matplotlib code that plots the C-alpha trace (Angstrom):
import matplotlib.pyplot as plt

x = [223.3, 221.5, 218.1, 216.7, 214.2, 216.7, 216.9, 220.1, 220.9, 218.2, 217.5, 214.6, 211.2, 210.2, 207.3, 204.0, 204.7, 204.7, 208.4, 211.3, 214.9, 216.0, 219.0, 220.9, 219.2, 215.7, 212.8, 210.8, 207.3, 205.1, 201.3, 201.6, 198.6, 199.2, 198.6, 201.1, 203.7, 203.2, 203.7, 206.7, 208.6, 207.2, 206.3, 202.8, 202.5, 205.5, 204.6, 201.1, 202.7, 205.0, 202.0, 200.0, 202.7, 202.8, 199.4, 198.6, 196.5, 194.2, 194.7, 193.1, 193.5, 190.5, 190.4, 193.7, 195.8, 193.7, 194.8, 195.9, 193.2, 194.5, 194.2, 196.4, 199.0, 197.9, 199.2, 202.9, 203.6, 206.6, 207.0, 210.3, 210.3, 213.8, 212.1, 211.2, 214.7, 215.0, 216.6, 214.8, 216.0, 215.1, 217.7, 218.6, 217.5, 214.1, 211.6, 211.3, 209.2, 211.0, 208.6, 205.8, 203.9, 202.8, 205.3, 202.5, 198.7, 196.1, 196.5, 193.1, 192.1, 195.0, 194.1, 191.5, 193.4, 196.8, 196.6, 199.5, 202.4, 205.4, 208.7, 211.7, 215.0, 215.5, 218.6, 221.3, 218.6, 216.4, 217.8, 217.2, 214.7, 212.9, 214.1, 216.3, 213.1, 209.6, 206.6, 203.7, 200.2, 196.7, 193.0, 191.4, 188.8, 187.5, 184.1, 185.4, 188.6, 190.7, 194.4, 197.8, 199.7, 203.4, 205.4, 209.1, 211.7, 215.5, 215.3, 213.3, 211.5, 210.9, 209.9, 207.7, 206.3, 203.2, 203.5, 199.9, 198.4, 200.7, 198.9, 195.2, 194.3, 191.0, 191.4, 192.2, 188.7, 185.4, 183.9, 184.3, 184.4, 184.9, 188.5, 189.9, 193.5, 195.1, 197.8, 201.1, 204.2, 207.3, 210.5, 213.5, 213.6, 217.0, 215.9, 213.8, 216.0, 213.2, 210.6, 207.9, 204.6, 202.4, 198.9, 195.3, 192.4, 188.8, 187.3, 190.7, 191.5, 194.8, 196.1, 195.8, 192.2, 189.9, 191.2, 189.8, 189.3, 187.3, 190.5, 193.7, 197.3, 198.5, 201.8, 203.0, 206.5, 208.3, 211.5, 211.2, 208.7, 206.1, 204.8, 203.6, 202.9, 200.8, 202.4, 199.4, 201.0, 201.1, 198.5, 198.7, 195.8, 194.7, 195.0, 191.4, 192.4, 193.0, 189.5, 191.0, 191.5, 187.9, 186.8, 190.3, 191.4, 195.1, 195.7, 197.9, 201.0, 204.0, 207.3, 210.6, 214.2, 215.2, 218.2, 219.0, 215.5, 212.3, 209.4, 205.9, 202.9, 199.4, 195.7, 194.6, 190.7, 189.0, 185.9, 185.4, 187.9, 190.7, 193.4, 197.0, 199.5, 203.3, 204.9, 208.4, 210.3, 213.6, 215.3, 212.3, 210.0, 207.3, 207.0, 206.1, 205.2, 202.5, 202.5, 199.0, 199.2, 197.5, 199.6, 198.0, 196.3, 198.5, 195.9, 197.5, 200.6, 199.3, 197.7, 199.1, 198.8, 195.4, 194.3, 192.2, 192.3, 194.2, 195.8, 198.7, 197.5, 200.2, 199.1, 200.3, 203.6, 207.0, 210.3, 213.7, 217.2, 218.9, 222.1, 220.5, 218.0, 214.8, 212.4, 208.7, 207.2, 203.3, 200.1, 198.0, 194.4, 191.5, 189.0, 187.3, 186.2, 183.6, 182.5, 184.2, 185.9, 189.7, 192.2, 195.3, 198.9, 202.3, 204.4, 207.5, 208.9, 211.7, 210.7, 211.5, 213.9, 210.9, 209.2, 206.1, 206.2, 206.7, 209.0, 207.9, 204.8, 205.0, 206.3, 204.4, 206.4, 203.7, 200.3, 198.5, 199.8, 199.8, 196.9, 197.0, 197.2, 194.6, 193.9, 192.7, 196.0, 195.4, 198.6, 202.2, 205.2, 208.9, 212.1, 215.6, 218.0, 221.7, 221.4, 218.3, 214.7, 211.9, 208.3, 205.9, 202.4, 199.2, 196.5, 193.0, 192.0, 189.1, 188.6, 192.2, 195.1, 198.3, 201.6, 203.8, 207.3, 209.3, 213.0, 215.0, 218.9, 219.8]
y = [114.7, 116.7, 117.3, 119.3, 121.1, 123.5, 127.2, 128.7, 132.0, 133.1, 135.8, 138.0, 136.5, 137.7, 140.2, 139.2, 141.3, 139.8, 139.9, 138.1, 139.8, 140.1, 137.7, 137.6, 135.6, 136.0, 136.7, 139.6, 139.9, 142.8, 143.1, 139.8, 137.4, 134.3, 131.9, 134.0, 133.5, 129.9, 129.5, 131.8, 129.7, 126.4, 125.0, 125.7, 124.0, 125.7, 129.1, 128.8, 127.9, 131.0, 133.3, 131.8, 132.1, 135.7, 136.3, 137.4, 134.6, 131.7, 128.5, 125.4, 122.2, 120.7, 117.1, 115.1, 118.2, 121.1, 124.7, 127.5, 130.0, 133.3, 137.0, 140.0, 140.8, 144.1, 147.2, 147.9, 144.5, 142.5, 138.7, 137.0, 133.6, 132.6, 129.8, 127.9, 126.7, 123.0, 124.1, 121.3, 117.7, 114.3, 112.3, 108.9, 105.7, 104.5, 105.1, 102.0, 100.9, 100.6, 97.8, 95.5, 96.3, 99.6, 101.5, 102.7, 102.5, 104.0, 103.0, 101.8, 103.6, 106.2, 108.0, 107.5, 108.2, 108.9, 111.9, 114.0, 111.9, 114.4, 113.3, 115.6, 114.5, 115.8, 114.1, 116.8, 119.4, 118.6, 117.6, 113.9, 113.1, 109.8, 108.9, 110.2, 111.0, 112.5, 111.9, 114.3, 113.3, 114.4, 113.5, 113.4, 116.2, 115.7, 117.2, 118.5, 119.8, 117.5, 117.2, 116.3, 113.2, 112.1, 108.9, 108.3, 106.0, 105.8, 105.2, 107.1, 103.7, 102.9, 100.8, 103.6, 104.0, 105.9, 108.8, 110.0, 113.4, 116.4, 119.3, 120.7, 124.4, 124.9, 128.6, 130.2, 129.6, 131.3, 127.8, 126.4, 122.6, 122.6, 123.9, 120.9, 121.3, 119.2, 118.9, 119.4, 120.3, 120.6, 122.2, 123.3, 127.1, 128.3, 131.7, 130.3, 127.3, 125.1, 123.4, 125.4, 123.6, 124.8, 123.5, 124.4, 125.6, 126.4, 129.8, 131.0, 134.0, 135.4, 138.3, 140.3, 139.5, 136.8, 135.2, 135.8, 132.3, 129.4, 127.4, 128.9, 128.1, 128.9, 128.2, 126.8, 126.2, 123.7, 123.2, 119.5, 118.4, 117.4, 120.6, 123.3, 127.0, 128.7, 131.5, 134.1, 136.6, 134.0, 133.3, 132.7, 134.9, 135.4, 138.5, 139.7, 141.4, 137.9, 136.4, 132.9, 132.7, 131.4, 130.8, 131.8, 128.1, 128.3, 125.0, 122.1, 124.0, 122.2, 123.9, 122.9, 124.3, 124.7, 127.0, 128.0, 129.4, 128.4, 127.8, 126.3, 125.3, 125.4, 125.3, 128.8, 128.4, 125.2, 123.4, 121.2, 123.3, 123.9, 126.6, 126.6, 129.2, 129.4, 131.2, 132.3, 133.0, 134.6, 133.3, 134.5, 131.3, 133.4, 135.8, 134.5, 136.4, 134.8, 134.8, 134.0, 133.5, 130.5, 127.3, 125.4, 121.9, 120.6, 117.9, 117.3, 116.4, 114.1, 111.5, 108.2, 104.7, 104.0, 107.1, 108.6, 112.4, 113.9, 117.1, 118.4, 118.6, 121.1, 121.1, 117.6, 118.3, 119.5, 120.3, 118.7, 119.4, 116.9, 116.9, 118.0, 120.6, 120.8, 117.9, 118.0, 115.1, 115.4, 113.7, 113.5, 113.5, 112.4, 114.0, 116.9, 117.4, 115.3, 111.6, 111.3, 107.8, 108.1, 106.9, 109.0, 108.3, 109.8, 111.4, 113.3, 115.8, 118.4, 121.6, 125.3, 127.4, 129.3, 126.0, 126.8, 125.0, 121.4, 121.2, 117.9, 115.5, 113.6, 110.1, 107.8, 106.5, 105.0, 103.3, 101.0, 97.5, 96.0, 94.6, 97.5, 100.2, 102.0, 104.9, 106.8, 108.7, 111.0, 112.7, 113.0, 114.3, 114.4, 113.8, 114.4, 112.7, 111.7, 112.0, 109.9, 111.4, 109.6, 110.1, 109.3, 108.4, 107.8, 105.7, 104.7, 101.1, 99.1, 101.7, 101.8, 104.4, 102.9, 104.7, 103.6, 105.1, 105.3, 106.0, 107.6, 108.2, 111.8]
z = [85.1, 82.5, 83.7, 80.8, 83.0, 84.8, 83.7, 82.2, 80.6, 78.4, 75.9, 76.2, 75.0, 71.3, 71.2, 69.7, 66.6, 63.1, 62.2, 63.6, 63.5, 59.8, 58.8, 55.8, 53.1, 54.5, 52.3, 53.6, 52.1, 52.7, 52.1, 49.9, 49.4, 51.5, 48.5, 46.3, 49.1, 49.3, 45.4, 45.5, 48.1, 46.7, 50.3, 50.7, 54.2, 55.5, 54.2, 55.8, 58.9, 58.9, 58.1, 60.6, 63.1, 62.2, 63.1, 59.5, 58.2, 59.1, 57.0, 56.5, 54.2, 52.5, 51.4, 50.8, 49.9, 49.8, 49.1, 51.3, 52.3, 53.2, 53.5, 53.0, 55.6, 57.8, 56.1, 56.8, 58.3, 57.3, 57.3, 57.5, 56.2, 57.4, 59.4, 56.4, 56.4, 57.8, 61.2, 63.2, 63.7, 65.1, 66.7, 65.3, 66.8, 68.2, 70.7, 72.8, 75.5, 78.8, 80.1, 79.0, 82.3, 83.6, 85.7, 87.9, 88.3, 90.5, 94.1, 95.4, 98.7, 98.3, 95.1, 92.5, 89.3, 87.7, 85.5, 84.1, 85.6, 85.8, 86.9, 88.1, 89.4, 93.1, 94.4, 94.9, 95.1, 98.0, 101.4, 102.2, 99.5, 99.7, 96.2, 93.4, 91.3, 92.4, 90.2, 90.6, 89.3, 89.8, 89.7, 86.4, 85.7, 89.3, 90.1, 93.5, 94.7, 92.9, 94.4, 93.5, 94.7, 94.6, 94.1, 94.5, 92.9, 92.6, 88.8, 85.9, 85.4, 88.9, 90.8, 92.3, 95.7, 96.4, 98.9, 98.6, 98.3, 98.7, 97.6, 97.1, 96.5, 98.2, 98.6, 95.3, 93.7, 93.3, 93.2, 96.9, 96.7, 92.9, 92.4, 90.6, 91.4, 88.6, 86.1, 88.2, 86.1, 88.5, 87.9, 90.0, 90.5, 91.4, 92.3, 95.1, 95.8, 95.6, 93.4, 91.6, 90.6, 87.8, 88.2, 86.9, 88.9, 88.0, 88.7, 89.9, 92.2, 93.3, 95.1, 91.8, 91.6, 89.7, 86.7, 83.3, 82.2, 83.3, 84.4, 84.9, 85.4, 88.9, 90.9, 94.3, 95.6, 97.9, 99.6, 100.0, 97.3, 99.9, 101.7, 99.2, 99.6, 97.0, 95.1, 95.3, 92.9, 90.1, 87.4, 83.6, 82.1, 78.4, 76.7, 76.3, 72.9, 71.5, 70.7, 70.0, 73.8, 73.8, 77.3, 78.7, 79.8, 80.2, 81.8, 80.9, 81.3, 79.7, 80.5, 79.0, 78.2, 74.7, 73.2, 77.0, 77.5, 79.3, 77.0, 77.6, 75.7, 77.1, 76.3, 75.4, 75.3, 75.3, 74.1, 71.0, 69.1, 71.4, 70.9, 72.2, 72.9, 73.8, 76.7, 77.5, 80.8, 81.6, 84.7, 86.9, 86.7, 88.3, 85.5, 81.9, 78.8, 76.6, 72.9, 72.3, 68.4, 67.5, 67.3, 64.4, 64.6, 61.7, 60.7, 57.4, 58.9, 61.5, 59.2, 60.5, 58.7, 59.9, 58.0, 61.0, 60.9, 64.0, 65.2, 67.4, 71.0, 72.0, 75.6, 75.5, 73.5, 74.3, 72.3, 73.2, 71.8, 69.7, 67.9, 64.7, 66.0, 67.9, 68.0, 68.7, 70.7, 70.6, 71.4, 68.2, 69.1, 66.9, 69.4, 70.6, 74.2, 75.5, 74.8, 71.3, 71.3, 71.9, 69.5, 69.9, 69.0, 69.7, 66.9, 66.5, 64.0, 63.6, 64.9, 63.8, 66.2, 67.6, 68.7, 66.8, 63.5, 62.8, 59.6, 58.4, 58.9, 62.3, 62.5, 64.7, 67.5, 69.6, 69.4, 71.7, 71.4, 75.0, 76.6, 79.2, 76.7, 74.9, 72.5, 75.4, 76.0, 79.1, 79.2, 77.9, 79.8, 79.5, 81.5, 80.0, 82.2, 81.5, 77.6, 77.5, 76.9, 78.8, 77.4, 80.0, 78.8, 80.8, 79.2, 80.5, 79.6, 81.0, 83.6, 85.1, 84.8, 83.7, 83.2, 80.4, 79.3, 76.1, 76.2, 73.3, 73.2, 72.5]

ax = plt.figure().add_subplot(projection="3d")
ax.plot(x, y, z, "-o")
ax.set_aspect("equal")
plt.show()
């Protein structure tokens, strides 16, 4: 079994500085105007991405093609453009729906919704598990305490049996009765010999004091996947020096393993114009380093056949290793927060080795086609198991939550 969500030997996380380690053949540019760099390499979008990733420039596209709007690099800074080489990849073969009916839906009288459906393989890890696979899911923007439930199955595609609620954090919040414990991402943590769950909490407070942001990623651990204990020392807080953190929302924590290291995308400030960050961990999954440099929306590269403007929603995205390099799988959102009509898609693209930059326009792999599907795509999560990528997606249609799944041979 290859889980794809298990830690292996990893290198130290890169700092949030501008340059990456110099490599032979790399093009180093110091104090260069961003537009000039784009023209020099002949790849405007890629150069813009590299500059943005380096924290040196904010960029945008105007109209259908537009131009790069930039500023000079900070004095003394050096930008390494090695990342412009096509080092990502997409595996051959289609993304295929595994079923024409939902794998799971909300269970009346047991749980009101299905949000952030996260599957982890537990056989061989937990003693006497109820099934080979556990799926964790939560309420959806609950106005109260929220909560996290579990279902189990012997196959990644079910059938799934509901177990009911397994966790809610009513303590680590400064808003009693309104903590909104949601979005469980569950991985095997070999250092504790159990499962570690990342989840988000409103007005969070831990042993280290109150969190900076309005909603914060916290953690809990479990030896059996059912009884959970909070990790009171853990929280993902924004660095106040980075103004793009907005209101400090660090939720929707999406961990995955690439290049033998742990990486995670998350929200990094919410609202109508959300920002996103990337995080890194060594083997200790209770200790993450945040690189808060803005992950771009990539709107020009998210235009599908219907012509609707969309952007990469990095908090509903992940990277996976393919034979030809890293592949990004992402929810492409057309909407800001609030009541904007939802018309999302799923797309894939080759991804840079630092997991920050899509190297090509995203290719659509899912659109709502079945009667129980809709463009109100609530969450997208991964499982890599026995050489197959399973992409779970939750849609809300006619007031009901439905879980679908795409499979892709790696």
